C-alpha positions in Angstrom: 1.2 44.7 32.4 3.5 42.9 29.9 6.5 40.9 31.1 8.7 43.2 28.9 8.2 46.0 31.6 10.5 44.1 33.9 12.5 41.8 31.6 14.6 41.4 28.5 13.4 38.9 25.8 16.6 36.9 25.2 15.0 34.8 22.4 14.1 38.0 20.5 17.8 39.1 20.8 18.9 35.7 19.5 16.5 36.0 16.5 18.1 39.4 15.8 21.6 37.8 15.8 22.7 39.6 18.9 23.6 36.5 20.9 26.1 33.7 20.3 26.4 30.2 21.5 29.1 29.8 24.3 32.0 27.8 23.1 33.0 24.7 25.1 29.7 24.4 26.9 27.8 21.8 24.9 27.4 19.4 27.8 26.1 22.1 30.1 23.6 23.3 27.5 22.3 19.8 27.0 22.0 19.4 30.8 19.9 22.5 31.0 17.5 21.6 28.2 17.0 18.1 29.7 16.2 19.7 33.1 13.8 22.3 31.6 11.9 19.5 29.9 11.2 17.7 33.3 7.7 17.7 34.7 7.5 19.6 38.0 11.1 20.3 38.8 12.0 22.2 35.7 14.3 24.9 37.0 18.1 25.1 37.0 20.5 26.7 39.4 23.9 27.5 37.7 26.7 27.8 40.3 30.2 28.8 39.5 33.0 31.3 40.2 32.7 34.9 38.9 33.8 35.2 35.3 33.3 31.6 34.3 30.5 32.4 31.9 27.2 31.7 33.8 25.3 34.5 32.0 26.7 33.4 28.6 25.3 29.9 29.3 21.8 31.4 29.7 22.2 33.5 26.5 23.4 30.2 24.8 20.1 28.6 25.8 18.2 31.4 24.0 20.5 31.1 21.0 19.8 27.3 20.7 16.0 27.8 21.3 16.1 29.9 18.1 18.9 28.4 15.9 19.3 24.7 16.8 16.9 22.4 15.0 17.5 19.7 17.7 15.6 21.9 20.2 12.7 23.0 17.9 10.4 20.4 19.5 11.5 21.3 23.0 8.6 22.4 25.3 10.5 25.6 26.3 10.8 28.0 23.4 11.2 31.5 25.0 13.7 32.9 27.5 13.3 36.2 29.3 15.7 37.8 31.8 14.1 39.3 34.9 15.2 42.8 35.8 15.1 42.9 39.6 15.9 46.6 39.7 13.0 47.6 37.4 10.7 45.3 39.4 11.4 47.2 42.6 11.9 50.7 41.3 9.3 53.1 42.5 7.5 50.6 44.7 7.0 53.1 47.6 3.9 51.7 49.3 3.1 48.5 51.1 1.7 46.0 48.7 2.9 47.7 45.6 5.9 45.4 45.1 3.8 42.2 45.7 1.2 43.4 43.2 3.9 43.8 40.5 5.4 40.4 41.3 1.9 38.8 41.3 1.1 40.3 37.9 4.4 39.2 36.5 3.9 35.6 37.8 0.4 35.5 36.3 1.9 36.3 32.9 4.5 33.6 33.3 2.0 31.0 34.5 0.0 31.6 31.4 2.8 30.6 29.0 4.1 27.0 29.4 6.8 27.6 26.8 8.4 30.4 28.8 11.6 30.3 31.0 12.7 33.1 33.3 16.4 33.8 33.7 17.4 35.4 37.0 21.0 36.5 37.1 22.5 37.0 40.6 19.5 34.9 41.9 20.8 35.1 45.5 19.4 38.6 45.5 15.9 37.1 45.7 16.5 36.1 49.2 14.9 39.0 51.2 14.7 41.1 48.0 12.1 43.9 48.5 11.4 43.4 52.2 9.7 46.4 53.7 11.5 45.9 57.0 14.2 43.9 58.7 11.5 41.7 60.3 11.1 39.8 57.1 7.3 39.7 57.5 6.5 40.7 53.9 7.8 41.5 50.4 10.4 38.7 50.1 10.5 37.8 46.4 12.0 34.3 47.0 9.0 33.5 49.2 6.5 34.9 46.6 7.8 32.8 43.7 8.5 29.6 45.7 4.9 28.2 45.3 5.0 28.8 41.6 8.3 26.9 41.3 7.0 24.1 43.5 3.9 23.5 41.4 5.9 23.6 38.2 4.0 26.7 37.1 7.3 28.6 36.5 10.5 27.4 34.9 13.6 29.3 36.0 17.3 29.4 35.3 19.2 31.1 38.1 22.9 32.1 38.2 25.0 32.7 41.3 28.5 32.2 42.6 29.4 29.4 45.0 30.0 31.7 47.8 26.7 33.6 47.5 24.8 30.4 47.1 26.3 29.0 50.4 25.7 32.3 52.2 22.3 33.4 50.9 20.5 30.5 49.3 21.6 27.3 50.9 19.9 28.2 54.3 16.5 28.0 52.6 16.4 24.3 51.9 12.9 24.5 50.5 13.9 27.0 47.9 17.0 25.0 46.9 14.9 21.9 46.4 13.0 23.6 43.6 16.1 23.6 41.4 18.4 21.1 39.7 21.9 22.3 40.4 24.6 22.7 37.7 28.1 23.3 38.9 30.0 25.3 36.3 33.8 25.1 36.2 36.1 27.6 34.5 36.9 26.9 30.8 40.2 25.1 29.9 42.8 26.9 27.7 41.6 25.2 24.4 38.1 26.5 24.8 39.3 29.9 25.9 41.5 30.0 22.7 38.4 29.3 20.6 36.6 32.3 22.1 39.6 34.5 21.4 39.7 33.2 17.8 36.0 34.3 17.4 36.9 37.7 18.9 39.9 38.0 16.5 37.6 37.5 13.5 35.5 40.5 14.7 38.6 42.6 15.3 39.7 42.0 11.7 36.6 43.4 10.1 35.7 46.1 12.6 39.2 47.4 13.6 41.4 46.3 10.8 43.6 44.2 13.1 44.9 40.8 12.1 45.8 39.1 15.4 48.2 36.2 15.0 47.5 32.8 16.5 50.7 32.9 18.7 49.4 36.2 20.1 46.0 34.7 21.0 47.8 31.9 22.8 50.0 34.4 24.6 46.8 36.3 25.7 45.6 33.1 27.5 48.9 32.6 29.3 49.4 36.3 30.2 45.9 36.6 31.6 46.6 33.6 33.9 49.8 35.2 35.1 48.3 38.7 35.6 45.1 37.7 37.3 45.7 34.3 39.1 42.6 34.8 41.4 40.2 35.4 38.5 38.6 32.8 36.3 38.5 31.9 32.6 37.2 33.0 30.1 36.5 36.4 31.7 40.1 37.4 32.3 41.3 36.3 28.8 38.4 38.2 27.2 39.3 41.4 29.2 42.9 41.2 28.1 41.9 40.6 24.5 39.6 43.7 24.6 42.5 45.7 26.0 44.8 44.5 23.2 42.3 45.4 20.5 41.6 48.8 22.0 45.2 49.8 22.4 46.3 48.5 19.0 43.5 49.9 17.0 43.2 53.3 18.8 40.9 55.6 16.9 41.6 53.8 13.6 38.3 52.3 12.4 37.7 50.9 9.0 34.6 51.6 7.0 32.3 48.6 6.3 31.0 47.7 2.9 29.6 50.5 0.9 32.5 53.0 1.4 35.4 53.9 -0.8 34.6 51.6 -3.7 30.9 52.2 -3.4 29.6 48.7 -3.1 25.9 48.5 -3.9 23.1 47.4 -1.6 23.0 43.9 -3.2 26.6 43.3 -2.4 26.0 44.5 1.2 23.0 42.1 1.6 25.1 39.3 0.3 27.8 40.0 2.8 25.3 40.1 5.7 23.7 36.8 4.7 27.1 35.1 4.2 28.2 36.3 7.7 25.1 34.9 9.3 25.6 31.6 7.6 29.2 31.4 8.7 28.3 32.4 12.3 25.6 29.7 12.5 28.1 27.1 11.2 30.9 28.4 13.5 33.0 28.6 10.3 35.8 30.9 11.4 37.9 30.4 8.3 34.9 31.5 6.2 34.5 34.6 8.4 38.2 35.4 8.0 37.8 35.5 4.3 34.6 37.4 4.5 36.3 40.1 6.7 38.5 41.1 3.8 35.3 41.8 1.7 33.8 43.9 4.5 37.0 46.0 4.7 37.4 46.0 1.0 41.1 45.8 1.6 44.0 43.4 1.0 47.1 42.8 3.2 48.7 46.2 3.3 45.7 48.0 4.9 45.3 45.5 7.7 47.5 45.9 10.7 49.2 42.7 11.9 49.4 42.2 15.6 52.1 39.7 16.8 52.9 40.1 20.5 54.5 37.6 22.9 53.6 37.1 26.6 56.3 39.5 27.7 54.9 42.3 25.5 51.3 41.6 26.7 52.5 41.8 30.3 54.1 45.2 29.6 50.9 46.3 28.0 49.0 45.4 31.1 51.5 47.3 33.3 51.4 50.5 31.2 47.6 50.5 31.1 47.0 49.6 34.8 
């Protein structure tokens, strides 16, 4: 049995360019890499409110494992995300679930460079129990010895409420982890995320979203969803804005109307990867015009204030 049966290889996704580094989380990423390098207690528990970017942090770890030269010599070089649903699916008989977990753990123990990411880690508590007695098939109890002996490095993510309710009562399990409290992003960091989204909207949807509009998105999302957290709510509003403004109007990529050749296409792809790695958003903006093969008049300018965004939310609610 391969680990891929019950997991996603996040480092492979990062190598394919499918993941990005989370903006505004440099200190948190450094904290995690330091914790993963520890002997023995090399697991991290990320706690924070829903929507503050816990999963994005884990994907950022995979991104930096692949793309950041500063971490090339780090002992941990591969990150996989455990799929709890797949692990338990079809385990109908007593012992079948434990057998799967044991085989998975044996694979993990055999690779010192591997880290396992478990989203919603509070689900481990009692996960897969055959009965309410709790006598068997509790995943948290099965993996606890591997964590204690340092045979498994893990990054877990959960909300503060679910940690207090489900995980905190098991003090022995909690002690296996170094805790990282994640706060919602501030407006400046959220704005940088929206700027990155705006670059993509330019060359995929033909929308040029103004800087005042991006700032208004941050403010309007705070007013509309005061009980939710950043950056999740600003990202949701940004996606709604792009969807409603672009409609079904999609622009062709390179190789369309003016028949760009394969060499030009490859150049654009390589340039885009370089700009993404450098986080050079100005370069990406210029590159977006080449992807679209248009100038000015073909792009649709989006310039909305907070009141207009609020009305947009009301009409699409």
